[in-house]
C-alpha positions in Angstrom: -4.4 7.5 25.3 -1.5 6.4 27.5 -0.5 10.0 27.6 -3.9 11.5 28.3 -3.1 12.4 31.9 0.2 14.0 31.0 -1.4 15.9 28.0 -4.2 17.2 30.0 -1.9 18.4 32.9 0.2 20.3 30.3 -2.8 22.2 28.7 -4.0 23.0 32.5 -0.6 24.2 33.2 -0.9 26.7 30.3 -3.7 28.6 32.1 -5.0 31.4 30.2 -2.6 30.8 27.4 -4.3 27.6 26.6 -6.5 28.1 23.3 -10.0 28.5 24.1 -11.1 25.9 21.7 -8.9 23.4 23.5 -10.3 24.3 26.9 -13.8 23.9 25.6 -13.1 20.6 23.9 -11.3 19.0 26.9 -13.6 20.9 29.5 -10.5 22.5 31.2 -12.3 25.5 32.5 -12.5 26.0 36.1 -16.1 24.9 36.6 -15.4 21.5 35.1 -16.2 18.5 37.3 -14.7 15.1 37.6 -17.8 13.8 35.6 -16.9 16.2 32.8 -13.3 15.0 32.6 -14.5 11.3 32.5 -16.9 12.2 29.7 -13.9 14.0 27.7 -11.8 10.6 28.3 -14.6 8.4 27.1 -15.0 10.5 23.8 -11.2 10.4 23.3 -11.2 6.6 23.8 -14.0 6.0 21.3 -12.1 8.1 18.7 -8.8 6.2 19.5 -10.6 2.9 19.0 -12.7 3.7 15.9 -10.0 5.6 14.2 -7.7 2.7 14.3 -10.0 1.0 11.9 -10.0 3.8 9.3 -6.1 3.7 9.7 -5.9 0.0 9.1 -8.0 0.1 5.9 -6.4 3.2 4.7 -2.8 1.4 5.0 -4.3 -1.6 3.3 -5.7 0.4 0.4 -2.2 2.4 -0.1 -0.1 -0.6 0.3 2.2 -1.5 -2.6 1.2 -5.1 -2.3 -2.6 -4.5 -2.6 -4.1 -5.3 -5.9 -7.5 -4.5 -7.3 -8.6 -8.0 -6.5 -8.4 -7.3 -3.0 -10.4 -4.0 -3.0 -13.8 -5.3 -2.6 -13.0 -7.6 0.2 -11.1 -4.8 2.0 -14.0 -2.4 2.0 -16.6 -5.0 2.6 -14.7 -6.2 5.7 -14.5 -2.6 6.9 -18.0 -1.9 6.5 -19.0 -5.1 8.4 -16.7 -4.1 11.2 -18.5 -0.8 11.3 -21.9 -2.4 11.2 -21.0 -5.1 13.9 -19.7 -2.3 16.3 -22.9 -0.3 15.9 -25.3 -3.4 16.1 -23.4 -4.5 19.2 -23.0 -1.1 20.7 -19.3 -1.9 21.0 -17.2 1.2 21.1 -13.9 -0.3 22.3 -13.5 -2.3 25.6 -12.1 0.8 27.6 -14.9 2.9 26.4 -17.4 0.3 27.6 -15.9 0.2 31.0 -15.8 3.9 31.5 -19.5 4.3 30.1 -20.6 1.8 33.0 -19.4 4.3 35.6 -21.1 7.4 33.9 -24.7 8.6 35.0 -27.4 7.0 33.1 -28.2 10.2 31.3 -24.7 11.0 30.2 -23.9 7.4 29.2 -27.2 7.2 27.1 -26.1 10.6 25.4 -22.7 9.3 24.6 -23.9 5.9 23.2 -26.4 8.0 21.0 -23.6 10.1 19.5 -21.3 7.2 19.0 -24.0 5.2 17.2 -24.7 8.4 15.0 -21.1 8.6 14.2 -21.0 5.1 12.9 -24.3 5.5 11.1 -22.6 8.4 9.3 -19.5 6.5 8.5 -21.4 3.5 7.2 -23.7 5.8 5.1 -20.5 7.6 3.7 -18.9 4.3 2.7 -21.8 2.9 1.1 -22.4 6.1 -0.7 -18.9 6.1 -2.3 -18.2 2.5 -2.8 -20.5 0.1 -4.7 -21.2 -3.0 -2.5 -23.5 -4.6 -4.9 -22.8 -7.8 -6.9 -23.0 -5.8 -10.2 -19.8 -4.1 -9.1 -16.9 -5.5 -11.3 -14.7 -5.9 -8.3 -17.2 -8.3 -6.8 -16.6 -10.7 -9.6 -12.9 -10.6 -8.9 -13.4 -12.4 -5.5 -12.6 -16.0 -6.7 -9.1 -14.9 -8.1 -7.9 -14.2 -4.3 -7.2 -18.0 -4.4 -7.8 -18.1 -0.6 -10.0 -21.2 -0.6 -12.3 -23.2 -2.9 -11.9 -24.1 -6.5 -11.9 -21.7 -9.6 -14.9 -22.4 -11.8 -15.2 -21.8 -15.5 -18.3 -19.8 -14.8 -16.4 -17.5 -12.4 -13.5 -16.8 -15.0 -15.9 -16.4 -17.7 -17.7 -13.7 -15.7 -14.5 -11.9 -15.1 -13.5 -12.0 -18.6 -16.9 -10.7 -19.6 -16.7 -7.9 -17.0 -13.3 -6.8 -18.5 -14.3 -7.2 -22.1 -11.6 -10.0 -22.7 -13.8 -12.7 -24.2 -12.7 -12.2 -27.8 -9.0 -12.2 -26.9 -9.3 -15.4 -25.2 -9.5 -19.1 -26.3 -12.4 -20.0 -24.1 -12.1 -23.9 -24.8 -8.6 -23.8 -23.7 -9.5 -21.6 -20.7 -12.0 -24.3 -19.5 -9.2 -26.8 -19.4 -6.8 -24.4 -17.8 -9.3 -24.1 -14.9 -9.2 -27.7 -14.2 -5.3 -27.8 -14.3 -5.2 -24.8 -12.1 -7.4 -26.2 -9.4 -5.3 -29.4 -9.2 -2.3 -27.1 -8.6 -4.0 -25.0 -6.3 -5.1 -27.8 -4.1 -1.3 -29.0 -3.8 0.1 -25.7 -3.3 -2.3 -24.9 -0.3 -1.6 -28.3 1.3 2.2 -27.8 0.7 2.5 -24.2 1.9 -0.5 -24.2 4.5 -0.1 -21.1 6.6 2.4 -19.6 4.5 0.1 -19.6 1.6 -2.5 -17.4 3.5 0.1 -14.9 4.1 1.2 -14.5 0.5 -0.2 -11.7 -1.5 -2.5 -12.2 -4.5 0.3 -11.7 -7.0 2.6 -13.9 -5.2 -0.1 -16.7 -5.2 -0.6 -16.4 -8.8 3.1 -16.4 -9.6 3.4 -19.7 -7.6 0.6 -21.1 -10.0 2.2 -19.9 -13.1 5.5 -21.4 -12.2 3.9 -24.8 -11.9 1.8 -25.0 -15.1 1.5 -23.3 -18.4 -2.1 -21.7 -18.5 -1.6 -18.8 -21.2 -5.3 -17.6 -21.2 -5.3 -17.4 -17.3 -2.1 -15.4 -17.5 -3.4 -13.1 -20.1 -6.4 -12.4 -17.5 -4.1 -12.0 -14.7 -1.8 -9.6 -16.5 -4.7 -7.3 -17.4 -6.0 -7.3 -13.8 -2.7 -6.8 -12.0 -1.9 -3.9 -14.1 -4.9 -2.0 -12.8 -3.7 0.1 -9.7 -5.7 -0.6 -6.6 -5.1 3.2 -5.6 -3.3 6.3 -6.4 -1.3 5.9 -3.3 1.8 4.5 -5.0 1.7 7.0 -7.7 1.5 9.8 -5.2 4.4 8.6 -3.2 6.5 8.8 -6.3 5.5 12.4 -7.1 6.2 13.2 -3.5 9.7 11.8 -3.7 10.4 13.5 -7.0 9.5 16.9 -5.4 11.9 16.1 -2.6 14.6 15.2 -4.9 14.1 17.9 -7.4 14.2 20.8 -4.9 15.1 24.4 -5.2 18.8 23.6 -4.4 18.9 20.9 -7.0 17.0 22.7 -9.7 19.9 22.1 -12.4 19.4 18.4 -12.1 18.4 16.8 -15.4 15.2 14.7 -16.0 17.3 11.7 -16.7 19.2 12.1 -13.2 15.9 12.3 -11.2 14.5 9.5 -13.1 17.4 7.3 -12.4 17.4 8.3 -8.6 13.7 7.4 -8.5 14.1 4.1 -10.1 17.1 3.2 -7.8 15.1 4.5 -4.6 12.0 2.7 -5.5 13.3 -0.6 -6.8 16.5 -1.3 -4.7 15.8 -3.4 -1.6 19.5 -3.6 -0.6 20.7 -2.1 2.6 23.7 0.4 2.3 26.3 -2.3 3.4 24.8 -4.7 0.9 25.0 -2.2 -1.9 28.7 -1.4 -1.0 29.7 -5.0 -1.2 27.9 -5.5 -4.6 29.3 -2.3 -6.0 32.9 -3.4 -5.1 32.5 -6.5 -7.0 31.1 -4.9 -10.2 34.2 -3.7 -12.0 32.0 -2.3 -15.0 30.2 0.0 -12.5 33.2 1.2 -10.8 35.0 2.0 -14.1 31.9 4.0 -15.3 31.9 5.8 -11.8 35.5 6.8 -12.3 35.1 7.9 -16.0 33.9 11.2 -17.4 30.9 9.8 -19.1 28.6 10.8 -16.4 29.3 14.4 -17.1 27.5 14.9 -20.5 28.4 18.7 -20.5 32.3 18.0 -20.2 34.2 18.7 -23.3 35.9 15.6 -24.7 
């Protein structure tokens, strides 16, 4: 919205060449008044504010760090934010300020449409995501390890939902809960704020490094193997398409696979990799040899 004035001036400068749809949407016709321009700005401010919520939740869901344990809390928090905005009639601070300057009729109409938008968004989210306690994702909430203790009943419920009861030693699992809670209390005190910033997988890794709890480890292995979304997989396919382009159509499957493995798993910068490669004599020798050319005659 910082560029709104410049953007509006640009479309006005286009004159008749400006698309009619844009003119109608932004009320750029010659008969438009100052009030019309204010109304357009208010609607854009509302969109800017509310769509930032959608962007935030989409990024969270598609993050590589997000696990299925966090899905329910992410979606529930998103829904609560939408409901709170609707109930408080809060459409963004700048939007609220601008609304106060409109004529009562125009302000009432804008608020009604903003509320209708939020109601539609809430209904859509509730239609496609199960927020009831029967949702198996709801039972995973204690595994976030944010606060409180893990109870055996909670772990048993998780194991039941995932059909893992027959694969676990439940008596040992009970003792593991007690042991894990002792470790958790110490880790929370030791790491404090750093603990809150850790991801779910990192928190459990910290626990498993401290104590041997094989049944809990089995449960978490199963849970953390379940992808939170298809975002990561889709990014891999996108990168594969970029690497296996028309101009590189003769690349082998093994080459593309190797490139993807390096791209997705290497966290070193180019200078860091250069330094590492220079120290690896075996790698340098292999790079200089003809072994990489499988078609080359020996």
